[in-house]
C-alpha angles and dihedrals in degrees: 000000000000117000093210120104112237107246119239113232127208115255131205117260110216125195097202137037111263110241130172118269116245111267093249091059097050117102121233108266123236145117117347126218124200117211153233080011130332120253121207097238093053095042087054091051090054092049093045088062092049096263128139119227112213140166115273110278144138087279094059111116103167129043128195109198111201101178118090090211137024090096092161090057091049091051094048090050092054091047091051096044108042092169089075106106104170130043124189113202122204106232140047093244119060099187092117088063097042093114089054095046093049100036104049115095092216109113089168094059111107118214126194128180136187093259109153092013095098097034095112100055092040093050092047087054091050092053089049094052091045091054093044093054094045090051092046090236094158087061092046091050092055095044117115095186144036113281123216092186113110109229140152139077134233119238090216111116098357128141111254122188117197117194108208130036103221130113095293092055092048093050092046090053088055092050092047093052095088088057096059094232125168104236125202118188118205113202144147094265136038094237104131118248113224111252096019119116089218140000121210135179122252092256086066093055095104091058098052094044091068094064100036123116092185128022118195121193110212103148132124117259110242135149088271098048101049108123089006084156106048139143094298092049094048091049090056093057122090125250088252095054121118120207121206124184119190098150118064130334098230090059084080123054100234096201089053093048092051088053095046093052093046090052094045090241089143132020096243149309133238114200129188089171129040142187111255098032124231089035105234123244110266095029110146092241090066089061096042110109093205095054125085116196126191117185100247088286103136089112115029123199089255089059099040101044098073090041093053091045089054092049089049091050091051094048095044085055088052094047095052098035136357105021091231095142119181121215100015113189125221105215091204099058095033103238 
């Protein structure tokens, strides 16, 4: 018997049951190209599902895009090779490709992303940031002497508001359960989210902010969610409130956040994402004692690579056989 403990791997967290696409929506199967350049782990994932990885040509029918940016190059590729019917994007958020999604006159083109694939490591990071802020760990890390001031709050029983209802939100709700928190989810629809005490629409955000101890931003960045947390929203929060952003930097108005922290409007902010990003040296947030910044590291490449490989394997199987695509993107709403 092996003495090694079997390692536990992250798993995707899906918000909806995966069902086959109708036949008329399924792209024609065929050779698959990986760009900008193939990587062995992802090529193996394609082949494990029965797919064939080839150089880009007129025969290419599926495209796996591994670069977070280079949207113009992606657009040019799709224009030059109209036979491509399915595109797999590398991240959960597709805001970097919003112009391509909205601008291509290809209603038949199927897009899939990694939404839900990285939910577990990102939710874990959100919990870590939340605990760090409540326990004033940024101040403790900067301290050069023993403090006799009693500070810090327990997460147990607090009101936590999560903006967004995707995989990250659902995994975070699961992680929060042992703390007995009262979770409110803010989303586009009123459909209840399992595990949340209440689910409200985005228009009701201002009401729940006034009673929140922790606000976690976990929404997709679209044209309608930019600066979802701005001056007005920050002013509604209590001086004890902690803000955590593990989604996209522009969801929070950075100038308004700087002002709110300086004025003591909120207790603190923990950011894994910023606007601009990277946050430039000398920016006021670096010097703000009540702000904890991690460099977009909630999900490292070591965490995401096997998760993306599994998403590719599943979607290649859908492409070639059963049509059970995971992470289908709606180009109209942007996620």
